Backbone as a ProteinNet text record, in pm:
[ID]
protein_1_A
[PRIMARY]
MTARDLARDFVAGVMDHDFDRMHAALSPDATWSVPGDHGISGVARGADAVVERARAVAAGGVSIELRYELTGWDRVAVLLHNTGERNGTVLDEQVVIVFTVADGRITAAENLISDVPGLEAFFRAGS
[TERTIARY]
847.3	867.9	1008.2	1079	1214.8	1213.3	1327.2	1341	1316	1361.6	1340	1191.3	1117.7	973.3	904.1	945.9	887	912.2	1034.6	1066.9	981.1	963.2	878.2	733.9	684.7	547.9	535.1	636.9	637	630.6	720.3	725.8	596.2	544	418.5	304.2	309.7	206.6	196.7	313.5	314.5	285.9	353.2	340	198.9	141	12.5	-104.5	-76	-177.2	-236.9	-153.2	-194.4	-150.4	-220.9	-178.9	-200.6	-293.2	-309.7	-187.7	-140.7	-19.7	99	111.1	220.2	209.9	91.9	71.1	109	75.9	105.7	256.2	336.8	482.3	549.4	474.2	531.9	514.5	614.7	599	511	436	347.9	420.9	548.7	624.6	723.8	698.5	787.3	801.8	915.8	939.2	977.9	951.5	992.5	1043.4	1172.7	1232	1257.1	1221.4	1238.5	1301.1	1414.5	1480.3	1404.6	1437.9	1384.3	1289.8	1228.1	1134.5	1013.6	922.6	804.1	697.6	587.5	473.8	496	592.7	615	750	816.5	947.9	934.5	1046.6	1050.2	1039.4	1005.9	995.9	850.2	795	661.3	681.8	609.7	627.4	500.4	516.3	404.5	354.8	308.1	264	155.4	61.7	-46.3	7.7	102.6	162.5	244.5	313	390.7	297	187.1	91.4	28.8	0.3	-54.5	44	174.4	274.7	272.8	262.5	256.9	136.5	24.8	-94.6	-68.3	4.9	37.3	129.2	225.7	314.2	232.6	147.6	64.5	-29.3	-89.9	-181.5	-108.5	22.3	101.6	132	94.3	115.5	257	327.6	463.5	458	530.4	545.8	676.7	670.4	785.4	825.4	953.9	1011	1113.3	1093.9	1189.8	1303.4	1426.5	1541.8	1626.1	1656	1743.1	1700.4	1734.4	1719	1855.5	1895.9	2022.4	1993	2040.9	2006.7	2129.5	2112.4	2216.3	2167.2	2232.6	2197.2	2057.7	2035.6	1904.7	1848.8	1906.6	1858.3	1849	1761.6	1743.6	1739.2	1802.1	1794.8	1734.4	1650.3	1594.7	1631.6	1661.2	1686.6	1565.3	1507.9	1389.1	1420.4	1350.7	1352.3	1212.5	1201.8	1073.1	1061.7	946.2	920	777.7	753.2	619	618.8	499.7	482.8	360.2	377.7	266.8	275.6	170.6	162.6	290	343.3	461.9	594.2	592.5	715.3	740.9	860.9	896.8	979.5	946.3	1023.1	1095.1	1226.2	1306.9	1423.3	1408.3	1507.8	1534.6	1652.2	1687.9	1666.6	1609.5	1582.6	1633.8	1706.5	1739.7	1661	1587.6	1522.3	1593.5	1645.4	1711	1611	1577.6	1481.5	1556.1	1518.6	1568.2	1454.9	1487.8	1387.3	1423.5	1323.6	1340.2	1210.4	1222.4	1106.1	1003	1051.9	962.9	883.1	924.4	853.6	954.6	915.9	998.2	986.7	1101.1	1101.1	1139.6	1213.4	1253.8	1276.4	1241.3	1270.1	1332.6	1446.3	1514.6	1536.6	1480.2	1499	1627.4	1703.7	1818.8	1784.1	1787.4	1732.1	1843.4	1840	1941.6	1918.7	1794.7	1762.8	1660.4	1707	1615.5	1547.5	1620.4	1550.6	1441.4	1465.6	1364.2	1242.4	1263.7	1152.6	1072.3	1142.2	1073.9	987.8	1044	969.1	847.4	862.2	751.8	636	664.9	555.2	498.7	577.5	523.3	434.8	462.4	384.4	239.4	213.8	78	2.2	71.5	7.3	-79.6
2565.8	2429.7	2421.4	2313.6	2297.7	2246.9	2259.5	2207.7	2057.4	1989.7	1844.7	1812	1890.1	1870.4	1890.6	1992	2019.2	1903.4	1851.1	1737.2	1616	1594.5	1482.8	1501.6	1625.7	1652.3	1625.5	1660.3	1635.4	1484.1	1411.2	1265.4	1199.7	1244.2	1188.1	1213.1	1324.8	1353.4	1244.5	1195	1089.4	953.8	924.3	791.9	766	868	851.3	913	964.4	1033.1	1150.8	1216.1	1332.1	1458.3	1487.9	1594	1733.6	1748.9	1878.6	1909.4	1808.9	1825.6	1863.6	1795.8	1824.3	1967	2005.4	2138.3	2247.4	2226.1	2325.1	2344.7	2245.4	2254.6	2329.4	2353.4	2408.9	2559.5	2624.4	2764.9	2766.4	2874	2878.2	2855.6	2893.1	2878.7	2762.4	2664.8	2549	2473.5	2406.9	2320.6	2181.4	2082	1944.6	1886.8	1854.1	1800.1	1650.4	1577.9	1432.9	1400.1	1327	1296.4	1190.6	1183.8	1079.4	1132.1	1038.1	1068.3	976.5	1022.9	943.7	1037	985.6	1066.3	1159	1129.5	1217.6	1288.7	1285	1349.2	1497.2	1567.5	1710	1790.4	1918.1	2007.6	2048.7	2012.8	2060.7	2197.6	2297.4	2434.8	2483.9	2521.8	2569.1	2460.1	2501	2404.8	2311.3	2364.2	2279	2173.1	2209.8	2114.4	2009.3	2048.9	1954.3	1851.8	1896.9	1805.8	1713.7	1765.3	1679.1	1569.5	1603.2	1499.9	1395.5	1438.7	1344.6	1251.8	1307.9	1225.2	1120.7	1158.4	1064.6	953	986.6	885.3	789.6	844.1	760.9	672.9	729.1	652.9	543	561.4	462.3	338.3	340.3	221.9	208.1	318.8	314.3	301.4	205.4	188.2	257.1	343.5	425.6	394.8	367.8	347	456.8	532.8	635.7	568.3	583	516.9	610.9	729.9	823.5	965.8	1052.2	1196.8	1258.8	1354	1424.2	1573.2	1644.2	1784.6	1872.1	1977.5	2077.4	2212	2317.3	2451.9	2491.9	2491.4	2528.3	2420.6	2302.4	2191.2	2064.5	1978.2	1847.3	1746.6	1632.3	1524.5	1402.8	1332.2	1206.6	1097	980.7	862.5	772.8	741.1	656.5	528.9	422.9	301.1	285.9	299.5	291.4	157.5	93.7	-33.2	-32.2	-120.3	-135.3	-234.7	-268	-357.7	-312	-291.7	-252.5	-331.9	-404.1	-477.3	-556.5	-622.4	-705.4	-630.5	-500.1	-420.8	-388.5	-420.5	-404	-277.3	-202.5	-84.6	-119.2	-95.9	-116.9	-19.6	95.4	201.1	273.3	332.7	423	564.4	649.7	787.5	879.6	982.3	1090.1	1211.4	1272.4	1399.5	1505.3	1606.6	1718.8	1833.5	1877.5	1985.6	2113.9	2222.4	2354.7	2426.9	2490.5	2556.4	2703.1	2789.2	2932.8	2986.2	3074.7	3138.9	3038.5	2927.5	2831.7	2744.1	2735.1	2650.2	2584.7	2474.6	2409.6	2489.9	2531	2604.7	2515.7	2407.8	2317.9	2178.2	2080.4	1939.7	1883.5	1817.3	1758.8	1610.5	1526.4	1382	1339.9	1255.3	1186.5	1038.3	971.7	836.6	736.8	619.8	517	445.1	437.4	360.4	435.4	536.5	616.7	531.2	442.7	358.6	271.1	219.6	139.6	222	346.7	436.3	468.2	492.6	520.8	401.7	282.2	160.9	140.9	165.6	147.1	241	367.5	460.5	448	398.2	370.6	247.5	153.7	29.7	56.3	167.6	200.9	279	316.4	398.5	317.6
2675.4	2627.3	2567	2598.2	2547.8	2403.3	2337.6	2201	2199	2301.6	2310.9	2322.5	2401.7	2413.9	2278.9	2206.8	2075.6	1979	1980.1	1893.2	1930	2059.2	2103.6	2056.4	2062	2015.4	1865.8	1788.9	1644.7	1618.7	1681.9	1661.1	1708.9	1822.7	1873.5	1775.9	1706.4	1607.2	1502.7	1459.7	1358.8	1422.7	1533.7	1596.7	1649	1713.1	1780.4	1704.7	1585.7	1504.3	1581.2	1660.5	1739.9	1665.3	1558.4	1467.4	1524.7	1616.7	1682.8	1769.3	1841.2	1922.8	1835.3	1722.8	1629.7	1577.5	1534.1	1476.9	1577.3	1704.1	1807.6	1827.3	1792.2	1807.1	1691.8	1584.7	1461.5	1451	1397	1360	1233.8	1210.5	1092.9	960.7	953.8	829.2	834.3	920.5	934.8	803.3	787.7	671.7	720	633.6	660.6	529.7	525.1	402.8	417.9	312.4	306.3	171.8	170.3	43.6	-36.8	-164.2	-250	-355.4	-424.7	-532.2	-514.7	-428.4	-396.5	-341.5	-296.7	-255.6	-138	-50.7	64.3	58.4	-56.6	-66.3	-99.5	-82.8	-111.5	16.5	0.9	115.6	133.4	249.3	286.3	350.4	303.9	352.1	420.9	546.5	626.8	719.5	837.8	939	886.8	811.3	760	664.2	578.5	484.1	558	663.3	743.8	807.6	861.4	923.9	818.6	700.2	593.6	556.2	553.7	526.2	637.5	761.4	873.8	860	816.7	794.2	685.2	580.9	472.9	522.7	605.9	663.6	749.6	834.7	921.6	839.1	735.7	650.4	573.9	552.8	481.2	562.5	689.3	772	825.5	838.4	891.3	1043	1095.5	1239.3	1278.7	1380.2	1417.8	1560.5	1578.5	1711.4	1736.6	1843	1882.1	1956.7	1904.7	1965.9	2050.7	1996.9	2068.4	2041.9	2136.9	2121.6	2152.1	2069.6	2089.3	2087.1	2187.3	2202	2181.3	2101.4	2080.9	2129.2	2085.3	2130.1	2083.3	1953.4	1899.3	1807.1	1818.8	1737.2	1821.4	1778.8	1840.2	1726.9	1747.9	1649.5	1717.6	1644.7	1694.4	1596.4	1650.8	1568.9	1581.2	1466.4	1460.6	1382.8	1415.5	1334.7	1277.3	1145.9	1077.4	1006.2	1024.2	957	903.3	809.3	755.2	640.9	595.3	480	404.1	273.6	185.5	56.9	26.9	-100.2	-128.4	-24.9	-40.6	-34.1	-20.2	-10.7	135.9	182.7	323.1	340.7	444.8	485	614.3	617.1	738	728.7	794.2	778.2	909.2	915.8	1024.2	971.9	1055.6	1017.2	1127.4	1088.2	1180.1	1133.3	1225.2	1194.4	1277.1	1207.8	1273.9	1276.9	1397.2	1417.4	1451.9	1388.6	1425.1	1495.2	1607.2	1690.4	1707.2	1695.9	1721.9	1780.5	1875.1	1937.3	1988.3	2042.8	2105.1	2011.1	1884.6	1787	1693.1	1633.5	1531.2	1402.5	1348.7	1222.6	1104.7	1132.6	1024	1078.5	997.3	1024.8	897.4	913.2	797.9	823.6	736.1	747.7	677.8	746.4	690.7	696.5	581.9	567.8	536.4	600.2	574.1	441.9	394.7	273.8	189.7	118.2	36.1	-71.3	-143.5	-242.4	-179.4	-59.4	8.9	46.1	89.3	121	-4.5	-114.4	-241.5	-283	-275.5	-314.6	-225.6	-96.1	-2.1	-33.3	-55.2	-81.2	-222.5	-314.1	-448.5	-447.4	-356.1	-347.7	-311	-245.6	-207.3	-312.3	-418.7	-524.2	-615.1
[MASK]
+++++++++++++++++++++++++++++++++++++++++++++++++++++++++++++++++++++++++++++++++++++++++++++++++++++++++++++++++++++++++++++++

């Protein structure tokens, strides 16, 4: 499986709530970092923790549109447009996730967010 395929499986896990597919793409010690100070921020460590974060994003009602995929030597980046509305708070952000791949699995995912304060407000609105 290519790095691009693995990145697609990760994104599909969140978009389609296909968490088994996502888990299969992850190395057991994978990490996922998300900036900010809210319920899904910080570094999730381990495949199970990464999948739990994906479940939290999906449960938050985030709608995800995959816009672009960019492939490098051992990394893949995807550009997403995330939108949603919770308790009157609107989410409308661009997200780049940079995936690092080794030995046929995702070892790290790092989110780069266009509107960290907006993401914080959105996830706090559901609390």
